[in-house]
N, C-alpha and C positions, 0 to 999 in steps of 0.2 A: 539564383536557383531557377531551374527550368519551370516554365509556366504550367506544363502538364503535371509536374510533381506537386506544385502548389495547389492546383485544382484537385488532385487526388487527396492531398492533405485536408483540404476544405471539406470534401465529401465525407472523409472518415470522421472528422470532428463533428460535422452535422449529424452523422449517424450516432456518434457517441452522445451528443446532447439530446437527440430524440429518445434514446434509451433511458437517459437520466430523467427526462420529463415523464415518460411512461411509468417509470418506477415511482416517482414522486406522486403522480396522480392516481396510481393504483390504490384502490380502497379509499380514495378521497374524491368523490364525485364532483365534477364541475357543475356550477349552477348554469342555467340556460344562457344567462347574459355574461358569463365569465369569458374574458378574452383569451386568445391563444397565446401562451407565454413563450413558445419556441422562438418566434422571430426576435423578440427582445433579448432572449438568452443568446441567440446567435450574434446579435449586434454587440453585446457586452462580453459575456464569457467566451463565446465562439471566436470573436476577433482577437482576444487576448491569447487564447490557446493556439490559434493559427500563427501568430507572431512568435510564440514560444517554440512551436514545432519547426518553423523555418530556421530559427536561430539554432536549435539543437539538432536539426536535420533528422527529426524523429517525432512522429505523432505520439507514439507510446510514451516517450519521455515527457511530452507536454501534458497529456491527459492524466498521467499518473499523479500529477500535482493537484488535480481537481478532485477533491474528495466529495462523496455524495452529500455529506453534511454541509459543506460550503456551497455546493450547487443548489441545494434545497433552500439555504438561507437567501441566496441571491434570487431564486425563484419566488420565494415568499415576499421579498421586498418589491420585486417588479409587479407581482400580482396585486399587492396592497396598493401600490402607486397607481396602477391601472384602474382598480375599482374606485379609488378616490378621485380619479381624473386629475392628478396633480399637474400643474402648469408646465413643468419641465418636459413632459412627454410631447408637448406640441411645439417646442422649440427645436426645430430639426434642420439638418443640412439639406443640400440640393437633392440628396438621394432619399430623403424622408427618414433619416436616422436621427433620433434624439441626440443633441449635442453632448448632453451629460454622459451618455454611454460611450461616446467616441473619445473621451479624455483618459480612459483607464489604460494603464500599461501592464498591470499585473492583476492576478486574481485577488490578492490581498487588498488592493486599492478598491476593488468592487465591494469586498466584504466590509471595509471601513466605511464606505458610503452607505451601505445598508444599515450598519450599526448607527451611524449618524442620523439616518432617517428615523430609525426606531426610537432613538432617544428624543428626537424632536416631537414625535407623535405622542409621547407620554403625556404631554400637556393638554392634548385635545381628545383623549380617550373617553369612553363612556364611564361615568363615575356611578355605576349601579352598585347596590349593596352586594357584598361577596356571596351572600346566601341565595340570591335570586338566580334561578336557572341552574342551580347546582344541587345535585342529589348525593347524599352521603352513601357510599357503598362499602366502606371499611372503617372500623374503629381501630386506630393504632393503639395508643395508650396515653394516659395523662391528658386526655381531651384532644389529641391530634386525630385527624381524620383524612381519608382519601375521598374526594368528591368527583363525580362525573359531571362535566359541563354540558348542559343540554340546550342552550339557546345562544344565538349570536351575541346577545348582550353579555352573557356570562363569559364568552370567549374574549370579548372586548375588554371586560374587566381584568381577566387574567393577563392579557397582553399588556394592559396599562400597568398592572401591579408588578409584573415580572420584567417588563422592558424587552419583550421579544415579539415575534410575528404572528402569534396565534390569533390575535384580534384583527380588526380592520378588514374582515371579510375573507382572509386567505383560507380559512378552514371551515367556513360556514357550510359549504357543500356537503361535508361529511356528516353533518347533524341530521340529515334527512334519512339516513340509513343507520343500521347498527354495525356496519362494517368498520367504521373508524370511531374510536373513543378517545376523547380528550379528558385527562384526569389531572387533578391538582391536589398536592399535599398541603393541608391547611393546619395551622397551629390553633390552640384553643381560642384565640382572638379572631379567627377567620382569615388570617394573613397567609398568602401563598408563598411557598418555598421551593416547590418542585413541580414542573409541568411534564406530563407524559402523553405521548401519542401512541396508541396501540391499534394496529391493523388487525381487527378480529377475523377478517376473512382469511388471513394467512398466519395468524397467531404470531405476529412479529411486533416487537416494540420498536417503533420507528425513531422516536426521539425521547430523551430524558434530559430536561434542561433546568438549570438554575437561573438566577437573575442574569439578564443581558446575555442569554444563551451560553453562559458558562456552565461547566460541570457542577452538579449539585455538591454541597458539602457532605462529608462523610456522616456528620451527625444527623443530617436529614435523611440520608439513604438508610441509616439504621432504623428509622421510623417505618420504613417500608418492608422490613423483614417480617415475614409471616403473612403478607397480603396474598390471598389466594388468586387474585387477578393476574399475578405474574407467574403463576405455575403453568406448565405446559406451553410456554411461549419461548421464543428466541429473541435475541436483541440484535438489532442491525448494527454492523460495523463496530465503531468505537464509541457508542453512545453512553455506556456506563462509565462512571468515574473510576479512577484507579483504585484498586483494592476490593472491587466488587465484581460479582458475576451472577448470571441468572441460570439456575439449574432447573431442568425440566420438572423434577419432582418436588423441589423445595422453594422455588421462586428465587428471590434475591438472597445471595449468600455473601458474607464478608470472608474473603479468601483466607485471611490470617487466622480465622477461627476454625479452619479445617484441622482434622486430627490425622496422625500417621495411619495409613491404611484406608483412609477415605478415598472415594472415587467421586470427583466432581464431574458430572455429566452435563456440560453446557459450554457455551462459547465465552471467551474473554476478549474484550476490546479496550485498548488503552491508548489515549493520545497524550503524549508528554508535553507539558506547557513550558518547560525550560530545558536547559542543557545540563542539569544536574544528573549525576550518576543514578541509575535506576536498576533495582533488583526486584523482580516480581515476588511479592510477599506471600509465598505459599510454603507451608512447613514441609520438611523432608518426609518421604514416605507416602506422599499424596500422588494420585494419578489424575491427570487432567484429560478427560475424554471429550474433546471438542476442538474447535479452532481458536487459536490465540493470535491476536493481532496487536502489535505494538508499533505505534507510529511516532517517530521522533520529532523534535523541535529544533529548528536551525537557529543558532545564535550568530549575530553579526558582530560580536565582540572579538577582541584579539586574544588568542590563547597560545601559550608557549608549548610546543611539542618538540622535545629535545633541544636542538640548537636553532630551530626554526620557529616562526610565529605564524600560526594559521589565522586566516581571515574569517573562516567559517568552521564551525564544528557541530557535529550532531551529538546528542546525549549518548553517553556510554551505557549500554544495556547488558545486564548479566542475568542468567537463569539460576534459580536456586539449586543447590546440590541435593541429590536424592529424590528429585521430582521427575516423574515420567510423563511425557506429553504424548498421549495416544491419539494424535490427530495432527493437523497442519499447524505449524507455528510460523507466522509471517512477521518479519522484522523489516520495517520500512523507515529510511532516513535515520539510521542509528550508527553509532561507533561500536565496534566489537574489538575488545582487547582481552587476551587470555581467556577467550570464550570457550566454554564447554557446554555440552547439551546431550540429553538423552530423550529420544522420542521417535516418532514415525517419519516425519517429513519436516525439514527446515527450509524456509524460503527467505532469502535475504535480498532486498532490493534497495537501490539508491543509498548504499551504505559505505562506510569507511572501515576497512578491516585492518587492524594493527597486528593481531596475533591470534592464533587458534590453539586450543588444547585437544581434548578428546571429544569427538563428535560421533555419538553412537545413535545413528538413525539410518533408515533405509535409503533415503534420498536427501541430498543437500543441494539446493538450487541457488545460484547467484545471478542477479540481473542488474546491469548498470551500476556496478559496485567497484570501488577503488581499493586496490590492495597495496600495502606497503611491500617493499622488496623481500622482507623476511616474514611476511604474514603467515606463510604456510610452513615455516621452519618448525619441525617437530609436530606438525598437525597430524592427527590420526582420524580418518573418516572410515567408519565401519562399512558404509554402503557406497552408493554412487555419488559422483560429483558432477554437476552440470553448470557450465559457465556460459552466460549469454550477455554480450555487450559489456564485458568487464574490462578493467584497465589495470595494468601493472602486475598481472598474475604470474607467479613463478612457482612451478612445481619443483621442489628441491629433492635431493636424495633422501632427506630426512622426512619427507612427506609420504604418508601412507594412505592409499585409497583402496578400500576393500573390494569394490565392484568397478563398474565402467566409468570412464572419463569422457564427458561430452563437452565440446566447445562450439559455440555458434556466435557469429556476429562480433567477434573480438577483433576489431580492426582499428588502426590508428586514425586520428582525426586531423583534418586540415593538412598541413604540410609535414606532419610528423612521419618519419620514415621507420622508426623502430617498432617492432611488433608489440602488441599489448599482452601477449601470453607466451611464456617460455617453459620448456621442459629441460631442467638442468641435468647435467651429467649425473648418472646414478639413479634417477627416478625410474620406477618401473610401473607399467600399467598392468594391473593384475587381472583384469577382464578385457573388455573391448575398448577401443579408442575411436571416437567419432569427432572429426574436425570438419566444420562447414562454414563457408563464408567468413574466414578469419585469416589473420596474419600471425604466424607462429614461428618460434625459433626452437630448435632442438639441440640437445647436448651431443657430445661426440658418440655416445652409445645410448641406444634406447631399446628396451625390451617390452614387447606387448604380449601378454599371456592370453591371447584371444584374437579376435578379428580387429583389423584396423581399416577405417574408412576415411579418406581425406578427399573432400570435394569442394570445388569452387573456392579454393584458398591459395594463399601465398605462403610458402615455407622459405624463409630467408636463409636458413641454415639447416640442411638435412644432416642427420647423423652420419658419421663415417661407417658406423656399424649398426644396422637395424635388423632386429630379429622379431618375427611375428609367428606365434605358434598356430594361428588360424590363417585366414585369408587376408590379403592386402588389396585394397581397391584405391587407386589414385585417379581422379577424373577432374578435368577442367581446372587444372592447377598450374601455378607458376612456382618452380622450385629452383634453388641455386645449383643443384647437381643431384645425381643419383648416388646413394651410398656406395662406398668401396666394397663393403660386404653386405649383401642383402639376403637374409635367411628367412624364407617364407615356407612354412610347412604345409599350408593349404594352397588355394589357387591365387595366382597373381593376375590382377587386371589393371591396365593403364589405358587412359583415353584422354586425348587432348591435353597432354602434359608438355609444357614449354620450360626450357632452361633459361634462367635469367643471367647465367654466367657461362663462360666457355667450359667444356668438359674438364673435370679435374685430371691432373697429370699423375695422380697417385697410382692408378692402375685400372685394370679392367673391372667392370661391374660383374659380380658373381651373384646370380639369382638362382636360388635353390627352391624348387617346388617339389615337396615330397608327397 
């Protein structure tokens, strides 16, 4: 890869990590002697992300794998190591980079090392009494309480008891202000079961953790129902365990307890921990007014799919019937099969699409997603469809799109010569068609009921008959030929268009601009 491209990748990854650090440290003041964590993050996470970006030829595909939760976990491990002045930090290469940080090849390897360090530190944590430096701020029931941790020793005890990074100095800076609150759910014997970090300056729950940074068990989350401290706050990303959400007016809500006609006004974030099929547990007749994020889990086992055996598979995700999502729904690293949906906006990224049903929303966006050849057979989209950097997409005659179709960055990789997106014979664009920086193939006849704009793209097969009720613009493109019949009712504009094959012998091109 060109050195200038690699340099550009590095700059963008550095900017990404700077933004991550700023977000982590927001509301968590650094102590005067706290070290700057960005250089160590760049040596570890940044180096891994750069390798991934070069391999994938895309910074976006690399950084999309680095969740805020994982970056924060790495940050906390590096900060605790620096505050403790651990010996491995001084064992460096000729460029002053700790050798430990240079051995990692993936983000998950860094996470595993952080977990290993946390487990090792449990043996040398402060063994202070659970009640010291902890103030009860909510009585749950049956002797359970929520306490706020007020001293570094209380944080150390919590980190020791729970096996995570809240101790060892990582969060001490936030104790000097009321902007950050660290809370612990305790049983009648004073044992910790859930740790929460709340940024009171922005009313955001940054973290909700169980033992060893795992999601809390449902039985413990139910103990938090009714805690007023979680009202009028939002929850960052996918911090809540599956089955729960935080509503502005009621705090934590168990989603399955909602009734038909209820409106849940809050965000839902879910991280799947295995590849089992998943259906969001919300009763029919409920409206979700907020952002829903579901992030899948990749399995490295072998799975039979038809006559083939897949090496990797994402969890299959479905949405409940009769639920309306009045906000963004984002599905990341999942498998969609016979998928139907009703809502405002659906965003699918890094996914595998097997088949679609009825998609009743204003906009459906796909990014870095793999489609089976018949994925869109019989699919019905009420609104617009936007494809970015997708593979294997075929719009069939049986595919219905109610609004515009937009295609960007759908190009083959490596030595592949076949286009990544095709419009089959009989498919109709009912509004406008936008194609940018892509390689596409079109059927023998294509009708666009609106404007068509094709820019900086390759069309390996233009239709013999192309009709456009609006205007047609073709610029900076490589095409195999002009259509035999070209019916354009609006204006026709062409600029820097090259033919990749000799002119067709079928007949003269007829261009009609009415």
